[in-house]
N, C-alpha and C positions, 0 to 999 in steps of 0.2 A: 319388761313389757304383758300384762292381762294375757294369759292364758288365748282367752275366751274369744279378746278383743284380737286378733291374729288369727282364729280361727273364721272367727264370723265374718269378720273384715272382709272375702277374700271370694271371690267368681269358683266355682270348685266342679270341677269333675271328675266323673268316676270314669275308667275303661277296666273294662274283664274281661277275661277270652273269648268263651263261650256260655251262653244260659238256655242250654237244655242238658241240663245234667242239675241235679245237687247233689254236693256234696259240703267236706270241712270250707273246700277255697270261696263257696257260694254265700258258709255262717261268715266267711268273715266281710262277703260282702254285702251280706244283710248288718253289721253293724254299725258299716260305714255308712250305708243308707241311712244308716237314724241317728249317726253322729253330723253328717249332711244333707239334711232330710231334702232339699232342691236342689242336690248335684244329678242331673241328666246322668244315665248310664249307657256309655258307648261300648259293647258287644260287636264282635265276629256275625256271630247265630244267634235267633232266639226263635226258644221252643217254647211258645204259653201251657201249650198240652205238659210236659214233659216236665218243666218248672211245678207244674200242678198247685197254680192260685200263687207261690213266691211270689214278691216284686209286682203283684198284681196293682193297679196306677200309681205303679212310678213308669218315671220319664227315662222309654228305653229304645235307642237311636241304633238300632241295628246298621253292620255294615252293607258295600254292594253285594257282597255273599249270601245275602236274606235272598235275591232278588229273582231266586235256581231254584231252581224245579225240585219239587219239593223232595221226591227221590237221589236225591245229590242228595241235598245240605240234611237227613236220615244217616247219608253217608259220605259225612261230610268230609271222611281221610281224601276222601279222593279229591276235595279241592285243598289239598296242602301244598300242591306249589301256587296260587291266588292269596296264601296265608299273608307269608309275608306281606304282601301288598296290601292288603285292608287296611289294618289301624295305621300306616300311613298315609289314606285317604281321610280317616275322620278329620274332620272343622272345629278344633278345638282354639279357634285367633280370640274368644272372648270369656275368656279365664285365665287365670293367672296363681293357681294349685289345679293341679295333673292329679288324680291317684289311680297308677294302673296296680289293678291286683290278679297279677300275672306268674305262671306256670309255663307260657309258650312266648304270643306273639303278641299279646297285651301293651309289654313295654319299648315295644321298635316307635311308639307315638311320636307322630313330629309337633313340638310344640315353638310359639316363638323364644324368640331369646331370654326374653322378661316371665316365661310361664316359669313356676316350677315347680316340676313336675317328680314327683317320687311315686319309687313303685315298693308294693310290699310284695312282697316275692316267696312260692307255694314252696318253686323247685325251681330252678334254673331247667329247662324245654327235658324229660329225663329223657322220648322217642330219639335227643339230637347229642343228648352227652352218654348217660352213663347207661343209658338203657339201650342205646341205639342200634345193638346187634340181632338184640332177645327180639325188639321190635321188629325185624325186619326179619327174625325166624318167624315167631309167630303167627303172621298173614299168611303163612303157608304157598309160598310163592314160588314159582318153575325160578330159577338157573336167571335164565335172560331178566324175568319180570325182577328177581333180586341185587342185577347187577344197576338194572336202572332204580328200586329204588335207594341204592346206595350212592345212588351219582344226585338224586331229587335230596335225600338227608346230608348230604356236605354239599347244598347249596344252603338250604332250609338254616346249617350250621354255624355257614358261613355270617348268612346271616341277624343270628340268634349272637354273632358275637358282638356284630358289626352294634347292634341292637341295642347291643346293653352296655353301650358310651352314654346315650342319649337321657336317663335316666338323669336327676342333679344328683341322690342319692334311694338308695336301696335297705329298705330293712325284709328283713328275716322271717319265715316263723318257726325256726329253732337254729341251733345250735351246730346242726349239721347243713342247715339248710348255708347257714351264714361260711362253711366250710369252703362247700361247693362253689357259690360263687365267689367266694376266694381263686375257686383253681380254676372254675373255668375262663369268668368273665376277669379277673383281677381287680374285683373293686371290694369299699371296706361296706360291712352293713352293721347294722341293731338291731339285737334279738326283739322284738316281741311275742308273745307267743301267741297261736290264735284265740277266740273266744268259745268258749264250750260252754255250751246249759246244763245250768248246775242243777239237780233235779229239788221239788222241792219238796219237802218232811212227807204233805201228803200223800206224793207216791209210795212214802216210804211206811208202808205197812209192818214189814217184818224187818224193821232198821236194824235194829238189836237180835236180832237172828243171825247166829253163824250161818256160810254155804251148808252146814249138814240139812239135809231133808231138800235139798232145790235139784231138779227133775233134769234138767240138760245144762251141756254148753252153750255158747253163746258167738256166732258170728255178725254181725254186722258191717255191710263192706259192697262197694263195688264190687262184680262179680268181671276180673278182669285180669289175665292172667300174674300179671307185676302183683298181685298183694297173695298169692299162695291159697287162693282158699282151695287150690287140687288135694296140694300138702294137703291140708287140714282133715278132707276127707277121706282120705287111702288112712291117715294117721285113726282116724277113733273108727272108721271101718276093722281097721286091726284089734281095737285096743276093744270095740264093743259097748263103744258109751254113743249117749243121744249126743246128736248135735244141728243146732238149729238156724237157718243161715236166713238175715230177710237182706236183702241187698236183689237190684235187677243189673243184668250185665246183656251183649249180644247174645239174642236167638242159639245163635252156631254151637258158641261157647257150656252160655245153663246148658244146652240142652246137653253137654258135651259132660259136665259136672252131675251132670241127672245119673248121664247112665254107667258115672261109675259110685253110686251112693249107694249104697244096703239101707233094709227097713229105715234102722233108726237116725238117717241124718232124712230133715227135714228140712224144704225146703218153701219161705215162708214165699219168696216175694217182698216186693216195697212193701211197706210200712209206713199209716198215719204217728206224730210224734205220736199219742193217742196209743196205741199200741205198741206201739217201740218204745214207752217206756215202763213199762210193764213186761215187756220180752226182759230190756238190764233187770230187772227189777227181782224178774221171778226164777234168772239165773244161776245154777252154778259155780261158773269163774265164766270169762270173755278173751276165748279165741283169738290172737293175736297171729297171723302166720307167715306176712310179707314183712317186707322193707317199707318206712315211711317216713317223708322227711318229716313231718312230725306226730298224723293219725289222730284225732279227736275221737273218732267212737270210741279209742278203751279209755280214755279221762271224761263219757261221761258215760260207761260202765260204772268209774268210781265211784262218780260220786251217786251212782246205786248202791255205795259197799262193795261192791262185784269185784274180789277179784283177776288180776289181766295176767295170762298163760301167753310167753309173747315171744320171737323172736328176738337175741339182744343185736336189737341192727337200729337204726337211723332216729325217731323221735320217738321212739319208745325208751330207750336211754334213759330220754330224759322225763319222761313223765310217770315213768311206774318203778315208784322201790323196793326194792326186791330183795321176798323175807316179807315185807309189812302189807303190798298194793299188790305184789303179784311172784309170779317164778319165770323166767331166763331158760332159752333153749339156743344153743349156740350157732348150732349150723339148720338149715331148716330142709332136716334130714329122718326118713320117718321118724328111725329109732331114736335120733335124740330127739325131738319135741315131744314121743311119745312117754319120756326119762321123764321126763319134767313136767307132763301131766300126774305121772303116778308121786311124783317127787311135790304133786299139786295135792293132789289125794291124801298123801300120810301126812300131811302135817295140816289137812282142810281147818281142826279147830281153833287154829292156834289165830286165825283169819278178824281183823278188826274192822269190822264196818265203816265201825264210826273214824277210825285213822285211818281209812281207805275212802274216808268222803273229803275229812280234811286235805285229803292230799292234794283230788278231785278241785278243791276251792282255791287252789292256787288258780288255775285256769277260766275264772267265770268273766262273765261276760261282762262285769264290773270293771272285773282289773283290769283285760284289754281295753275298755274305751280307755280308763286312766292314762295306761300307758301309752297307744297308739297316737294322741292326743297330745301327748311330752314328748313324743320320738321327733312327734310335724312341726308341732312349734320350737324345739330345738334343730329340728332345722332347716325349719323359716328365718333362725334369731343369726343363726349361721352364712345362711347363702343371706342375709341383712348386712352383712358385716364386710 
């Protein structure tokens, strides 16, 4: 049966965890809304100011959590005990295809027996599973509060495991996520890599040039402890090399990062698309110090012909080709990371921006749209037999 017919002749809804920050998951959501422009977006919380115009004009339907006072919505981790309930209250009775975009609660929706629910999983809930104890430690809680937090996370983890049985099918954003879905949820999945905005040639003024002559190394990231920005700052302090950091985080953690940075570390905060493109095109190499399930930013840097220096874990192992588009370091330790940066500098002339860009093109939005449509079509056909 024709693919377009299968997709167009269904009433579709999209469910997304949160619309109060912008990252890789939101880029997936943007692509899904382009495929299904009539689909409403159900989400637990929506902050138009934080989204900076993205999804403007879309039919966004927040959960009852949106009715809480603004100060609570800003510190939404305090609403964690209520979050498992929120997606269960969405009214999805009028839809025959629901796509949840989830790394936390969106997959926990409840739909009619005949409604097909496909979950595009960015990661099993990190703070419930592989990041659980680290997440609790990062909150800076006393012993009694830590005990309460562990009890709460145990409840959330049990809910998450039950909720993972609700989607009819899973689509994973990487092989790493696919393995986690199998380990924590016991579910099979297919892999469709997220969409990356591949730079247009007009932004590549020095595209044919090597990395030589570039001034700074670059990080584009949410400023969160699990992203290991602290490690990168300490390493570049030690090497006395310039590092530019684009991104936002909690005021407390951002203040801490700035307090440990020396003069050559530059914090640029949030950047719009035009500014970001200039930062990518002008950097010497892109730094990816943490472990992510995919990691869109390194691929965006590669689309500008920029090499990547990354921890040899997670999605970077699927996107970065060692010696062709970047270098790896094996442990998140200052000395090991510094050694990888030195190796990169030694063979900087060997990196070919054209080859790097070609590797990035495998993850373009066009490739994603074709692959996600094909995956959804196959799921529909398998569930109609």
